[in-house]
DRENGU-273958 format. One record per residue (C-alpha): x, y, z. Coordinates in steps of 0.05 Angstrom, whole numbers, m for minus. Each point is the difference from the previous one (the first is absolute). Example, Ala and Ser with C-alpha at 12.3 -4.5 7.8 and 13.67 -1.06 7.14 Angstrom:
<atoms>
@xx 246&yy m90&zz 156
@xx 27&yy 69&zz m13
</atoms>
This chain:
<atoms>
@xx 0&yy 0&zz 0
@xx 27&yy 68&zz m19
@xx 5&yy 58&zz 49
@xx m56&yy 36&zz m38
@xx m46&yy m61&zz 6
@xx 17&yy m6&zz 74
@xx m18&yy 72&zz 13
@xx m65&yy m7&zz m39
@xx m18&yy m62&zz 40
@xx 12&yy 34&zz 66
@xx m43&yy 60&zz m20
@xx m54&yy m39&zz m36
@xx m19&yy m72&zz m8
@xx 37&yy m51&zz 43
@xx 11&yy m48&zz m57
@xx 43&yy m48&zz 40
@xx m53&yy m10&zz 53
@xx m55&yy m7&zz m52
@xx 40&yy m53&zz m39
@xx 15&yy m38&zz 64
@xx m73&yy 1&zz 22
@xx m24&yy m21&zz m69
@xx 47&yy m60&zz 3
@xx m24&yy m16&zz 71
@xx m72&yy 4&zz m24
@xx 9&yy m55&zz m52
@xx m14&yy m59&zz 47
@xx m53&yy 42&zz 34
@xx m35&yy 15&zz m66
@xx 8&yy m72&zz m22
@xx m37&yy m23&zz 63
@xx m54&yy 53&zz m14
@xx m10&yy m27&zz m71
@xx m6&yy m71&zz 26
@xx m52&yy 21&zz 51
@xx m36&yy 41&zz m53
@xx m3&yy m62&zz m44
@xx m29&yy m39&zz 58
@xx m53&yy 53&zz 13
@xx m18&yy 1&zz m74
@xx m9&yy m76&zz m1
@xx m44&yy 5&zz 62
@xx m43&yy 56&zz m29
@xx m5&yy m36&zz m67
@xx m22&yy m65&zz 34
@xx m53&yy 36&zz 40
@xx m29&yy 29&zz m64
@xx m1&yy m68&zz m34
@xx m34&yy m30&zz 62
@xx m51&yy 56&zz 4
@xx 20&yy 20&zz 71
@xx 30&yy 68&zz m16
@xx m31&yy 60&zz 33
@xx 22&yy 41&zz m60
@xx m42&yy m42&zz m48
@xx m59&yy 7&zz 48
@xx 5&yy 75&zz m9
@xx 19&yy 0&zz m74
@xx m26&yy m64&zz m32
@xx 31&yy 15&zz m68
@xx 69&yy m14&zz 31
@xx m19&yy m74&zz 7
@xx 38&yy m14&zz m64
@xx 68&yy m6&zz 34
@xx 39&yy m12&zz m64
@xx m27&yy 62&zz m34
@xx 16&yy 45&zz 59
@xx 69&yy m27&zz 17
@xx 31&yy 69&zz 2
@xx m53&yy 23&zz 50
@xx 17&yy m57&zz 46
@xx 74&yy 15&zz m8
@xx m16&yy 72&zz 19
@xx m35&yy m26&zz 63
@xx 58&yy m46&zz 17
@xx 51&yy 55&zz m6
@xx m44&yy 45&zz 41
@xx m2&yy m49&zz 57
@xx 74&yy m15&zz m1
@xx 13&yy 76&zz m1
@xx m44&yy 7&zz 61
@xx 38&yy m56&zz 35
@xx 67&yy 31&zz m17
@xx m24&yy 69&zz 21
@xx m18&yy m30&zz 68
@xx 68&yy m34&zz 4
@xx 41&yy 61&zz m17
@xx m42&yy 43&zz 48
@xx 13&yy m49&zz 56
@xx 75&yy m1&zz m15
@xx 2&yy 76&zz m3
@xx m35&yy 8&zz 67
@xx 45&yy m52&zz 32
@xx 61&yy 35&zz m27
@xx m22&yy 70&zz 22
@xx m17&yy m20&zz 71
@xx 44&yy m17&zz 60
@xx 18&yy m73&zz m8
@xx 10&yy m43&zz 63
@xx 68&yy m33&zz 8
@xx m30&yy m69&zz m8
@xx m29&yy 16&zz m69
@xx 33&yy m51&zz m48
@xx 9&yy 45&zz m61
@xx 50&yy 57&zz 1
@xx m25&yy 70&zz m21
@xx 44&yy 2&zz m63
@xx m31&yy m64&zz m27
@xx m70&yy 23&zz 17
@xx 14&yy 64&zz m39
@xx 25&yy m38&zz m61
@xx m61&yy m45&zz 1
@xx m45&yy 61&zz 6
@xx 32&yy 34&zz m60
@xx m2&yy m62&zz m44
@xx m73&yy m17&zz 18
@xx m18&yy 73&zz m14
@xx 27&yy m6&zz m71
@xx m37&yy m65&zz m10
@xx m65&yy 31&zz 26
@xx 4&yy 58&zz m49
@xx 12&yy m49&zz m58
@xx m60&yy m43&zz 22
@xx m45&yy 61&zz 5
@xx 21&yy 21&zz m70
@xx m13&yy m70&zz m29
@xx m68&yy 0&zz 34
@xx m17&yy 63&zz m39
@xx 31&yy m26&zz m64
@xx m42&yy m63&zz m3
@xx m63&yy 41&zz 15
@xx 20&yy 44&zz m59
@xx 11&yy m60&zz m47
@xx m68&yy m29&zz 20
@xx m34&yy 66&zz m14
@xx 35&yy 5&zz m67
@xx m18&yy m72&zz m19
@xx m75&yy 10&zz 13
@xx m20&yy 41&zz m62
@xx m72&yy 11&zz 23
@xx m8&yy 65&zz m38
@xx 25&yy m26&zz m66
@xx 60&yy 47&zz 1
@xx 62&yy m6&zz m43
@xx 64&yy m26&zz 31
@xx 31&yy 69&zz 13
@xx m64&yy 29&zz 29
@xx m12&yy m63&zz 41
@xx 69&yy 1&zz 31
@xx m3&yy 75&zz 11
@xx m67&yy m4&zz 35
@xx 26&yy m58&zz 43
@xx 63&yy 39&zz 18
@xx m40&yy 62&zz 21
@xx m49&yy m40&zz 42
@xx 55&yy m40&zz 33
@xx 57&yy 50&zz 11
@xx m33&yy 69&zz 3
@xx m26&yy 14&zz 71
@xx m74&yy 14&zz 0
@xx m12&yy m22&zz m72
@xx m33&yy m67&zz 15
@xx m73&yy 13&zz m16
@xx m45&yy m47&zz 39
@xx m18&yy m38&zz 64
@xx 44&yy m4&zz 61
@xx 60&yy 6&zz m47
@xx m12&yy 75&zz m3
@xx 28&yy 3&zz 70
@xx 38&yy m65&zz 9
@xx 43&yy 5&zz m62
@xx 14&yy 74&zz 16
@xx 23&yy m21&zz 69
@xx 42&yy m57&zz m28
@xx 34&yy 45&zz m50
@xx 16&yy 52&zz 53
@xx 31&yy m56&zz 42
@xx 43&yy m22&zz m60
@xx 21&yy 71&zz m20
@xx 17&yy 18&zz 72
@xx 38&yy m66&zz 12
@xx 49&yy 17&zz m55
@xx 29&yy 66&zz 26
@xx m9&yy m16&zz 74
@xx 28&yy m70&zz m8
@xx 60&yy 21&zz m43
@xx 16&yy 63&zz 40
@xx 52&yy m40&zz 38
@xx 45&yy m1&zz m62
@xx m2&yy 77&zz m3
@xx 15&yy 10&zz 74
@xx 67&yy 34&zz m15
@xx m36&yy 55&zz m38
@xx m60&yy 3&zz 46
@xx 38&yy m2&zz 65
@xx m9&yy m51&zz 56
@xx m56&yy 37&zz 36
@xx m39&yy 15&zz m63
@xx 5&yy m72&zz m22
@xx m25&yy m25&zz 67
@xx m58&yy 49&zz m2
@xx m19&yy m24&zz m69
@xx 8&yy m73&zz 16
@xx m48&yy 4&zz 59
@xx m56&yy 18&zz m48
@xx 8&yy m66&zz m36
@xx m49&yy m29&zz 51
@xx m54&yy 38&zz m38
@xx 14&yy m44&zz m60
@xx m14&yy m61&zz 42
@xx m65&yy 30&zz 27
@xx m23&yy 17&zz m71
@xx 17&yy m71&zz m23
@xx m43&yy m31&zz 55
@xx m56&yy 48&zz m16
@xx 5&yy m18&zz m74
@xx m3&yy m74&zz 17
@xx m59&yy 4&zz 47
@xx m39&yy 45&zz m46
@xx 13&yy m33&zz m67
@xx 26&yy m70&zz 5
@xx m57&yy m45&zz m21
@xx 33&yy m58&zz 37
@xx m16&yy 33&zz 66
@xx m63&yy 36&zz m22
@xx m46&yy m30&zz 53
@xx 4&yy 0&zz 76
@xx 30&yy m64&zz 26
@xx 67&yy m34&zz 16
@xx 39&yy 29&zz m60
@xx m14&yy 71&zz 21
@xx 10&yy m16&zz 74
@xx 67&yy m33&zz m16
@xx 21&yy 61&zz m39
@xx m18&yy 44&zz 59
@xx 37&yy m46&zz 49
@xx 63&yy 5&zz m43
@xx 1&yy 74&zz 16
@xx 6&yy m12&zz 75
@xx 76&yy m15&zz 1
@xx 21&yy 62&zz m39
@xx m48&yy 43&zz 41
@xx 29&yy m26&zz 65
@xx 71&yy 10&zz m25
@xx m17&yy 71&zz m21
@xx m30&yy 15&zz 68
@xx 63&yy m27&zz 34
@xx 43&yy 41&zz m47
@xx m39&yy 63&zz 19
@xx 1&yy m14&zz 75
@xx 72&yy m24&zz 4
@xx 38&yy 36&zz m57
@xx 69&yy m23&zz m19
@xx 29&yy 69&zz m13
@xx 21&yy 43&zz 61
@xx m28&yy 62&zz m35
@xx m69&yy m32&zz 0
@xx m1&yy m15&zz 74
@xx m22&yy 34&zz 64
@xx 33&yy 67&zz 13
@xx 25&yy 10&zz m71
@xx m71&yy m9&zz m27
@xx m31&yy 46&zz 52
@xx 43&yy 56&zz m27
@xx m36&yy m6&zz m66
@xx m75&yy 11&zz 14
@xx m23&yy m14&zz m71
@xx 38&yy m66&zz m4
@xx m28&yy m20&zz 69
@xx m71&yy 17&zz m23
@xx 8&yy m41&zz m63
@xx 29&yy m58&zz 39
@xx m59&yy 0&zz 49
@xx m49&yy 4&zz m58
@xx 34&yy m59&zz m35
@xx m3&yy m42&zz 64
@xx m74&yy 14&zz 8
@xx m14&yy m16&zz m74
@xx 39&yy m66&zz 2
@xx m33&yy m20&zz 65
@xx m67&yy 12&zz m34
@xx 20&yy m44&zz m59
@xx 20&yy m56&zz 47
@xx m67&yy 5&zz 36
@xx m36&yy m2&zz m67
@xx 38&yy m63&zz m21
@xx m19&yy m34&zz 64
@xx m74&yy 18&zz m8
@xx 0&yy m25&zz m72
@xx 34&yy m65&zz 19
@xx m50&yy m13&zz 56
@xx m62&yy 19&zz m39
@xx 21&yy m25&zz m68
@xx m29&yy 62&zz m33
@xx 33&yy 63&zz m24
@xx m55&yy 31&zz m42
@xx 15&yy m41&zz m62
@xx m53&yy m29&zz m45
@xx m42&yy m60&zz 21
@xx m23&yy m58&zz m45
@xx m68&yy 12&zz m31
@xx m2&yy 73&zz 24
@xx 11&yy 60&zz m45
@xx 59&yy 40&zz 26
@xx m6&yy 74&zz 16
@xx 26&yy 49&zz m51
@xx 69&yy 30&zz 4
@xx 7&yy 46&zz 60
@xx 66&yy 30&zz m25
@xx 5&yy 45&zz m61
@xx 59&yy 15&zz m44
@xx m2&yy 72&zz 25
@xx 12&yy m27&zz 71
@xx 59&yy m42&zz m23
@xx 32&yy 58&zz m37
@xx m11&yy 47&zz 59
@xx 33&yy m52&zz 45
@xx 58&yy m5&zz m48
@xx 9&yy 75&zz m1
@xx 0&yy 2&zz 76
@xx 50&yy m57&zz 1
@xx 45&yy 37&zz m48
@xx m1&yy 63&zz 43
@xx 17&yy m40&zz 62
@xx 57&yy m35&zz m36
@xx 29&yy 65&zz m27
@xx m3&yy 32&zz 69
@xx 33&yy m60&zz 33
@xx 56&yy m1&zz m51
@xx 8&yy 75&zz 5
@xx 7&yy m4&zz 76
@xx 50&yy m57&zz m7
@xx 42&yy 39&zz m50
@xx 1&yy 61&zz 44
@xx 23&yy m41&zz 60
@xx 53&yy m32&zz m44
@xx 25&yy 68&zz m24
@xx 4&yy 24&zz 72
@xx 39&yy m60&zz 21
@xx 48&yy 7&zz m59
@xx 9&yy 74&zz 16
@xx 13&yy m15&zz 73
@xx 54&yy m51&zz m19
@xx 33&yy 49&zz m47
@xx 10&yy 53&zz 55
@xx 74&yy 6&zz 22
@xx 13&yy m33&zz 66
@xx 18&yy 66&zz 33
@xx m66&yy 31&zz m18
@xx m43&yy m60&zz 19
@xx m20&yy 29&zz 67
@xx m24&yy 64&zz m33
@xx m45&yy m36&zz m48
@xx m23&yy m58&zz 44
@xx m64&yy 34&zz 23
@xx m25&yy 13&zz m71
@xx m14&yy m73&zz m17
@xx m38&yy m58&zz 30
@xx 45&yy m59&zz 15
@xx m20&yy m61&zz m40
@xx 30&yy m70&zz 5
@xx 7&yy m36&zz m66
</atoms>
């Protein structure tokens, strides 16, 4: 590597880390493909046997061979959901205070987290790609090839363009999850340009991607359309990450997020308390759903209620999320500049400048 390339890497993309993580993701992605194949076979068999909830909702999908790409889309969606859960768990384990008896060292947890994150993004993308190919295959409007593929691309990849049913909201939410996962998930490889604090601030928001993915699955996945054990199982799977997040909030790993240091930053303390209350509410909801077996989903033989969320609500939420993200990164960058400035002060003048900045522990 030349000096010029080395400088560019330090200021921009960390190519070395990305290449290493891509190599590390090969066995991980291979396992994901094997599991996806298993899910596809299971879904296909259920269609052939007439036991698929999806076919109960949409009888025209009973021809499993004709709609192979749709079932591949479903299979990749479920493996993406599984890998999103896995990488979220690894990330929360890595970011918390690990007990001495924990069998996996932090560095290995971090490598696993990064490789599973890359696999998750790829699975999410393939989930969308097979939905696109299925839409393009079904030429219901008698369109030519170019128009058919163009219409399918718009409805699949343009947020808010899907025209009908629950997909008006669910596909919008799924696309937002995909498009947020890419910058938030890959921000690690630009941390030299972003700065350590800014990168951490960005990376914390990746939990929103997981929440959107769960929402997309519960709202749209026809495999868990009805109340019952599939939906209850999906809810129960959210209990471990919710408990880990609560532990992470109550017992933070970083000294700057604890006790006295946090009390000196009223806004951060307020946000932390609000997050603890919200996560505790989620845990209580999961327990109620698991006990009752009902979460407001559709019931067999009963017409479901109409959508209670509009696209305007989703876009408003996204705008609010963007504002919060920008403010958080702005605060992180300001704190990083102050720390850099403090370190650049000559040692003899340190006492004169010490009172101007808040001490922060990296």
